[in-house]
C-alpha positions in Angstrom: 16.4 26.3 19.3 17.8 22.9 19.3 14.2 21.4 19.8 13.5 23.1 16.2 16.9 22.0 14.0 15.2 19.1 12.5 13.0 21.9 10.7 15.9 23.6 9.1 18.4 20.7 9.1 19.4 19.8 5.6 21.6 15.9 5.8 21.5 13.2 3.6 19.9 10.3 5.5 18.7 12.0 8.6 15.9 9.6 9.4 18.3 6.5 9.6 21.1 8.7 11.8 18.2 10.3 14.1 17.4 6.6 14.9 20.8 5.1 15.1 21.8 8.6 17.3 18.8 8.2 19.6 18.9 4.8 19.9 22.4 4.2 20.4 22.6 2.1 17.4 20.8 -0.4 15.3 20.5 -3.6 17.2 19.3 -7.4 15.7 16.1 -6.5 17.6 15.6 -3.3 15.3 16.4 -5.4 12.2 13.7 -8.2 13.2 11.1 -5.4 13.4 12.4 -3.7 10.5 12.2 -7.2 8.7 9.0 -8.2 9.7 7.4 -4.6 8.7 9.3 -4.5 5.2 7.8 -8.1 4.2 4.2 -6.7 5.3 4.7 -3.6 3.4 6.3 -5.3 0.4 3.7 -7.5 -0.1 1.1 -4.8 -0.3 3.7 -2.7 -2.6 3.7 -5.2 -5.6 -0.2 -5.1 -6.5 -0.2 -1.6 -6.0 2.7 -0.9 -8.3 1.6 -2.6 -10.9 -1.7 -1.2 -10.9 -0.4 2.3 -10.7 1.8 1.6 -13.6 -0.6 0.2 -16.0 -3.0 3.2 -14.9 -0.4 5.4 -16.4 -0.1 3.2 -19.6 3.3 1.6 -19.3 4.4 -1.9 -18.5 4.0 -3.0 -14.7 7.6 -4.0 -14.5 8.2 -0.1 -14.5 6.1 0.1 -11.4 7.9 -2.5 -9.5 11.4 -0.5 -10.8 10.2 2.1 -9.2 9.2 0.6 -5.8 12.7 -0.9 -5.8 14.9 1.9 -6.6 12.7 4.9 -5.0 11.9 2.8 -1.8 15.6 2.0 -1.3 17.1 5.6 -2.5 14.7 7.3 -0.3 14.6 5.2 2.4 18.3 5.6 3.2 18.5 9.5 2.1 15.5 10.8 3.6 14.1 12.8 6.6 11.4 10.4 8.0 12.3 7.1 9.9 8.8 5.4 8.3 8.2 7.0 4.8 8.0 4.4 2.4 8.5 6.0 -1.2 7.2 4.5 -4.6 4.7 4.9 -7.3 1.5 6.8 -6.0 -2.2 7.7 -7.2 -1.7 11.5 -7.5 0.7 11.2 -10.3 -1.0 9.0 -12.4 -2.9 11.8 -14.1 0.0 14.0 -14.7 1.8 11.0 -16.4 -0.8 10.0 -18.6 -0.4 12.0 -21.8 3.3 12.3 -21.1 3.2 8.8 -21.7 1.1 8.8 -24.5 2.8 11.7 -26.3 6.5 10.7 -25.5 6.6 7.4 -24.2 8.7 5.7 -21.4 11.3 8.3 -22.6 9.1 11.3 -21.7 8.0 9.8 -18.7 11.5 8.9 -17.2 12.7 12.8 -18.2 9.9 14.2 -16.7 10.6 12.2 -13.5 14.1 13.5 -13.5 13.3 17.2 -13.9 10.8 16.9 -10.9 13.6 15.0 -8.9 15.8 18.1 -9.7 13.4 20.3 -8.8 12.5 18.9 -5.7 16.5 18.4 -4.6 16.4 22.5 -5.4 13.6 22.8 -2.8 15.5 21.0 -0.4 18.5 23.1 -0.8 17.0 26.5 -0.5 15.2 25.2 2.5 11.5 25.2 1.4 10.3 21.8 3.4 8.4 24.7 5.7 7.1 26.4 2.9 4.7 23.5 1.7 2.7 24.5 4.7 1.6 27.7 3.6 -0.3 25.9 0.5 -4.1 26.1 1.4 -6.0 23.3 2.4 -8.4 24.2 -0.1 -5.7 23.5 -2.9 -4.5 20.3 -1.4 -8.2 18.8 -1.4 -8.5 20.3 -4.8 -5.7 18.4 -6.0 -6.3 15.5 -4.5 -10.2 14.8 -5.2 -10.0 16.1 -8.9 -7.1 13.6 -9.2 -9.1 10.8 -7.5 -12.0 11.7 -9.5 -10.2 11.4 -12.9 -8.3 8.1 -11.8 -11.9 6.5 -10.8 -13.4 7.8 -14.2 -11.1 6.5 -16.5 -10.8 3.0 -15.1 -14.2 2.3 -16.7 -12.4 1.0 -19.8 -10.9 -1.7 -18.1 -13.3 -2.2 -15.2 -15.9 -2.8 -17.5 -14.0 -4.6 -20.1 -14.8 -2.1 -22.8 -13.1 -2.8 -26.3 -12.3 0.8 -27.4 -9.0 1.7 -29.3 -7.3 4.9 -30.2 -9.0 6.8 -26.8 -8.4 10.6 -27.4 -5.9 12.3 -24.9 -8.6 14.7 -23.6 -10.0 13.4 -20.3 -13.5 14.6 -21.0 -13.9 13.5 -24.6 -12.3 10.0 -23.5 -14.7 9.9 -20.5 -18.0 10.6 -22.8 -16.5 7.9 -25.2 -16.4 5.5 -22.2 -19.9 6.1 -20.9 -21.3 5.8 -24.4 -19.7 2.2 -24.8 -21.1 0.8 -21.4 -24.0 -0.6 -22.6 -21.5 -2.9 -24.7 -19.8 -4.0 -21.5 -18.3 -7.3 -21.3 -20.2 -8.8 -18.3 -17.4 -11.2 -17.1 -15.0 -8.6 -16.9 -17.5 -6.4 -15.2 -18.0 -9.2 -12.9 -14.5 -9.8 -11.8 -13.8 -5.7 -11.3 -17.0 -5.4 -9.2 -16.0 -8.5 -7.2 -12.7 -7.7 -6.5 -13.6 -4.1 -5.4 -16.5 -5.5 -3.2 -13.9 -8.2 -1.6 -11.5 -5.6 -0.8 -14.1 -3.2 0.9 -15.6 -6.1 3.1 -11.9 -7.2 3.6 -11.4 -3.7 5.5 -14.4 -4.6 7.5 -12.8 -7.7 9.1 -10.6 -5.8 10.9 -7.6 -8.3 9.9 -4.3 -6.9 10.3 -3.4 -7.6 6.8 -4.0 -5.9 3.3 -7.1 -7.2 1.4 -5.1 -6.4 -2.1 -3.5 -9.4 -2.4 -5.7 -12.2 -1.3 -8.4 -10.3 -3.4 -6.4 -10.0 -6.5 -5.6 -13.6 -6.1 -8.7 -14.7 -6.2 -9.6 -12.7 -9.1 -6.7 -14.0 -10.9 -7.8 -17.6 -10.1 -11.1 -16.9 -11.3 -10.0 -15.1 -14.5 -8.0 -17.9 -15.4 -10.8 -20.6 -15.3 -13.1 -18.4 -17.2 -10.5 -17.9 -19.7 -10.0 -21.3 -20.3 -13.9 -21.3 -20.7 -13.9 -18.8 -23.5 -14.3 -15.7 -21.5 -11.6 -13.3 -22.9 -10.8 -11.0 -19.9 -7.8 -9.1 -20.3 -4.9 -9.9 -18.3 -1.6 -7.9 -17.7 0.1 -10.5 -19.8 -2.1 -9.9 -22.5 -1.7 -5.9 -22.6 2.0 -5.4 -21.8 5.4 -7.3 -22.0 6.4 -10.0 -19.9 8.2 -9.1 -16.6 12.0 -9.5 -17.0 13.3 -11.9 -14.6 16.2 -9.3 -13.6 17.3 -6.4 -11.4 16.5 -2.9 -12.5 19.5 -1.6 -15.0 21.3 1.6 -15.6 18.8 3.3 -18.4 21.6 6.1 -18.8 22.9 5.1 -22.1 19.3 4.5 -23.5 18.3 8.1 -22.4 21.0 9.7 -24.2 20.5 7.6 -27.1 17.2 9.2 -27.2 18.5 12.7 -26.6 21.1 12.3 -29.5 18.4 11.3 -31.7 16.6 14.5 -31.5 17.0 17.5 -32.9 17.6 21.0 -30.7 14.3 22.0 -31.7 12.7 19.0 -30.7 14.6 18.5 -27.6 13.5 22.5 -26.7 9.7 22.0 -27.6 9.2 18.7 -25.6 11.4 20.6 -22.5 8.7 23.6 -23.0 6.1 20.8 -22.3 8.0 18.5 -19.7 8.9 21.2 -17.3 5.6 22.6 -16.2 4.6 18.9 -15.4 8.0 18.3 -13.4 7.1 21.6 -11.4 3.6 20.2 -10.7 5.1 16.9 -10.2 7.6 18.2 -7.4 5.0 20.4 -5.8 2.8 17.3 -5.5 5.2 15.0 -4.1 6.6 17.7 -1.8 3.3 18.1 -0.2 2.2 14.7 -0.2 5.6 13.3 1.3 6.1 16.0 3.9 2.0 15.3 4.7 2.8 11.9 4.8 5.8 12.6 7.4 3.9 14.5 9.4 1.2 11.9 9.8 3.9 9.3 10.7 5.2 11.9 13.4 2.1 12.3 15.0 1.5 8.5 15.1 5.0 7.4 16.3 5.9 10.6 18.1 9.1 11.2 16.2 10.5 14.3 14.5 11.2 14.5 10.5 13.5 17.1 8.7 11.3 18.4 6.0 14.1 19.7 3.8 16.2 16.6 4.0 12.7 14.4 3.4 12.8 16.4 0.2 16.2 15.9 -0.4 15.8 11.7 0.0 12.6 12.1 -2.3 14.5 14.4 -5.2 17.2 11.5 -5.3 14.9 9.1 -5.4 13.0 10.9 -8.1 16.6 11.2 -10.0 17.8 7.5 -9.6 14.4 5.6 -10.3 14.0 6.9 -14.0 17.8 6.2 -14.3 17.4 2.3 -13.5 14.0 2.2 -15.5 11.2 3.6 -13.2 9.4 6.8 -12.7 8.2 9.6 -10.4 7.5 8.3 -6.9 6.7 10.2 -3.5 6.0 9.1 -0.2 3.0 6.8 0.0 0.6 7.6 3.0 -1.0 4.0 2.8 2.0 2.0 2.5 3.8 4.2 5.3 1.3 4.1 7.8 1.2 0.2 7.4 4.9 0.2 7.7 4.6 1.8 11.1 1.7 -0.4 12.3 3.8 -3.3 11.4 6.1 -2.5 13.6 9.0 -0.6 11.8 11.4 1.0 14.0 13.8 2.7 11.2 14.1 3.6 7.3 15.7 -0.1 7.3 12.5 -1.4 6.4 11.9 0.8 3.4 15.0 -1.4 2.2 13.7 -4.6 2.9 10.4 -3.8 1.4 12.2 -3.0 -1.9 14.0 -6.4 -1.6 10.4 -8.2 -1.4 9.5 -6.4 -4.6 12.9 -7.8 -6.1 11.9 -11.2 -5.0 8.8 -11.3 -6.6 10.2 -10.1 -9.7 12.3 -13.4 -9.7 10.2 -15.8 -8.6 6.5 -14.4 -9.2 6.8 -12.6 -12.7 4.9 -15.4 -14.6 2.3 -15.3 -12.2 1.8 -11.7 -12.1 1.3 -11.9 -15.8 -1.7 -13.4 -15.3 -3.6 -10.7 -12.9 -6.8 -9.5 -14.6 -6.9 -6.0 -15.5 -10.5 -5.4 -14.3 -9.1 -6.3 -10.6 -6.2 -4.0 -11.5 -8.9 -1.3 -12.1 -10.6 -1.8 -9.2 -7.8 -1.9 -6.8 -6.7 1.6 -8.5 -10.3 2.7 -7.9 -10.2 1.8 -4.2 -6.3 3.2 -4.2 -7.9 6.7 -5.4 -10.6 7.1 -3.5 -8.5 6.3 0.1 -6.4 9.1 -1.2 -9.0 11.6 -2.1 -10.4 12.5 1.4 -13.9 13.3 -0.4 -15.5 13.6 3.2 -13.1 16.3 4.3 -13.8 18.1 0.6 -17.5 18.1 1.3 -17.2 19.7 4.5 -14.9 22.2 3.4 -17.6 23.3 0.7 -20.3 23.2 3.8 -17.9 25.4 6.0 -19.0 29.5 6.6 -15.7 30.1 4.4 -16.4 30.8 0.7 -13.4 31.9 -0.2 -11.8 28.4 0.9 -14.8 26.5 -1.0 -14.2 28.6 -4.5 -10.5 28.0 -4.2 -11.6 24.1 -3.7 -14.1 23.9 -6.2 -11.9 25.9 -9.2 -9.2 23.5 -8.5 -11.2 20.6 -8.6 -13.3 21.6 -12.0 -10.1 22.7 -13.8 -8.6 19.4 -13.1 -11.6 17.5 -14.5 -12.2 20.2 -17.8 -8.0 20.8 -18.3 -5.3 19.5 -16.8 -3.3 19.6 -13.2 -0.9 22.2 -14.3 -3.9 25.1 -15.4 -5.5 23.8 -11.8 -2.2 24.4 -10.0 -1.6 27.9 -11.8 -5.9 28.9 -11.5 -5.8 27.9 -7.8 -2.8 29.3 -6.6 -3.6 32.6 -8.1 -6.8 32.4 -6.7 -6.4 31.5 -3.2 -3.9 34.6 -3.3 -6.2 37.1 -4.5 -8.9 35.8 -1.9 -6.0 35.7 0.8 -5.1 39.3 0.0 -8.7 40.4 -0.6 -9.5 38.9 3.2 -6.2 40.6 4.8 -7.2 43.8 3.3 -10.9 44.0 4.5 -9.2 43.5 8.1 -7.5 46.6 7.7 -10.3 49.2 9.5 -10.4 52.8 10.0 -11.7 54.4 13.4 -12.6 57.5 14.3 -11.9 58.2 17.9 -12.3 62.2 18.1 -15.2 61.2 20.8 -14.0 57.9 22.3 -13.0 58.0 26.0 -10.2 55.8 25.7 -8.3 58.2 23.2 -10.4 61.5 23.7 -8.3 64.7 25.2 -9.9 68.0 25.5 -6.7 69.3 24.0 -8.2 67.9 20.6 -10.6 71.0 18.9 -13.2 69.8 16.7 -11.7 71.4 13.5 -9.0 68.8 13.9 -9.4 64.8 12.9 -8.7 62.3 15.1 -8.5 58.4 13.6 -7.0 55.3 14.3 -5.8 52.9 11.7 -6.2 49.0 12.7 -4.3 46.3 10.0 -1.6 46.0 7.9 -1.3 49.0 5.5 0.0 47.2 2.5 -1.0 47.8 -1.1 -4.4 46.4 -1.4 -5.7 48.2 1.8 -3.8 51.1 2.1 -5.8 53.3 -1.3 -9.2 52.3 0.7 -8.2 53.7 4.0 -6.4 57.1 2.7 -8.9 57.7 0.3 -11.5 57.6 3.1 -9.2 59.6 5.2 -9.0 62.3 2.3 -12.8 62.6 2.3 -12.8 63.9 5.7 -10.0 67.0 5.1 -12.6 69.5 4.2 -12.6 72.4 6.4 -10.1 70.8 8.6 -6.9 72.4 10.1 -5.1 69.1 10.7 -5.2 65.5 11.6 -3.9 62.8 13.9 -3.5 59.3 13.1 -2.5 56.9 15.6 -0.8 54.0 14.0 -0.2 51.8 17.0 -1.9 48.8 15.4 -0.3 49.2 12.1 2.1 46.0 12.1 3.0 46.7 8.0 3.3 49.6 5.7 4.9 48.3 1.9 6.1 50.5 -1.0 2.0 50.3 -1.8 1.2 51.9 1.6 3.9 54.4 1.4 3.1 55.7 -1.9 -0.8 55.9 -0.7 0.6 57.9 2.1 2.7 60.0 0.7 -0.6 61.0 -1.9 -2.7 61.6 1.1 0.0 64.0 2.7 0.1 66.0 -0.8 -3.6 66.2 -0.7 -3.7 67.3 2.6 -0.9 70.1 2.2 -3.3 71.4 -0.6 -5.8 71.7 1.4 -3.8 73.5 4.4 -3.9 70.2 6.5 -1.4 69.2 9.0 -0.8 65.5 9.4 0.5 64.3 12.4 1.2 60.4 12.9 1.9 59.0 16.3 3.4 55.6 18.1 4.7 54.2 14.9 5.9 50.4 15.3 9.6 49.5 13.9 8.6 48.3 10.6 6.6 51.0 9.5 8.8 53.7 11.3 11.9 52.1 9.3 10.0 52.4 6.0 9.5 56.0 6.5 13.0 56.3 7.8 14.4 54.8 4.5 12.3 56.6 2.4 12.9 60.1 4.0 11.0 61.9 6.3 12.0 65.3 4.7 10.2 64.1 1.6 6.7 64.5 2.9 7.5 68.2 3.5 6.5 70.9 6.4 3.0 70.1 7.1 4.0 66.2 8.1 5.2 65.0 11.6 5.9 62.0 13.7 5.6 61.5 17.3 6.5 58.7 19.7 3.2 58.5 21.6 -0.5 60.3 21.3 -0.1 62.5 24.3 2.8 64.2 22.6 0.8 64.5 19.3 -2.0 65.9 21.3 0.0 68.4 23.4 1.3 69.8 19.8 -1.9 70.0 18.6 -2.9 72.1 21.6 0.2 74.2 21.3 -0.4 75.1 17.6 -3.9 75.9 18.5 -3.0 78.0 21.2 -0.5 80.0 19.1 -3.2 80.6 16.5 -5.5 82.3 19.3 -2.8 84.6 20.4 -2.2 85.5 16.6 -5.8 86.3 16.5 -5.8 88.2 19.7 
């Protein structure tokens, strides 16, 4: 169907092509609208990209490089008109331990691996599969990651002077909690003041993000207080100066690092980074496609999920090659882009050019930004991505299964890491889903049911109807219940009009039931099978079930056969 082509298509630059084809070209009016939107979202991107980079533990320039390269590549190659790609809070917790263990080289390598995985997902048309990940798991990821980001900002937010923090998050958190009595009051005032200012700004309903004015005011106050000897930590004191040049190709640097490592060291690093890259790809795909869906709902457009995954994958490959790290579609920046009047992916390119301008002309000023203010920005970004109200509603919902899945993901992220949380969450969700579906399969005794009852059915015959899928988790229970009814019976008719699926587990359970029935001298008749169960039985071979087993196209034929058999038995007795 033509209206569903976007769901299965895979075209590089689908978002830009879609706009040009439907609007008949790219005009000067389009450029003017994209220019305004790109300037607006570019200003928003600069402090957020720097804050996310410092949150990982790397220089803020890497965050700016990510916004530039991923912003341009994903905009031109992706499947959404309005998505803005760049650093996102969901990746911070994943990349912190990588940065601590392998430095920026490890961050670049895991980002490239994640990009290739995203491209593979696009190639195999996994774009629509992402929606099958339960909401409980996605909420567990986002709230767990947001909670960790918020908690780990306490060090810079309160100006705690702590060195050599352990990589274990809970241990690190405990040490920071113990250090709160020694907080630096000037840093605390700057951090708290920046956070309050940005929160109040949103209530003023001003059509301009409050991040920039909040950080500008915090920077001015910090500069003045530091002149008085306050010693509030700034970006420039913690990281190297921001260079005044464009992102450069880092392929040779990556190659040199790889050559310098032994094959055993490379293999050990690969084993550590691959699970992280997998989670990066899954989270990046989920966040990017969720972002694209939200934009479509607001704008009335249609994105191409697989093309968006391809664009995000290319962005994640090229970004590290030019000094950046992992990126995905950023929901807040993308919504700002749309509301500012963007009409095509060109606004994403313009937003990246604004970041380049900042590197060239504002780098020295950016280094004076206070770390408590950057932490306040990270806390606000993490809170907005967390969707805690939705998580609370989910826990209070009637579905206990969803609550257990959510809590397991949330707690595993806090206690262990995201990789373990992903594994446990998916396994638990799968088991609970299988259990829920298996419980839907019911066995109904219809011997006396007026709808199915026939005078032709004698009392020494059972008459049952199975409702629901007969798969491995339900079939053993159903046929076990049927086996318990075979005592002193001559036959059993099983109506299967409501059985939609019969898998290999269900086939094995049926085969054991027929064998058990035959041992008791009981005849088994199945009636009115749907196509899939019938195809499964035919492939297995009906002769393999023995002579006591027969199929009938409808219930009436099965009842007539029972009456015929019963009549023959009466004649023999006479």
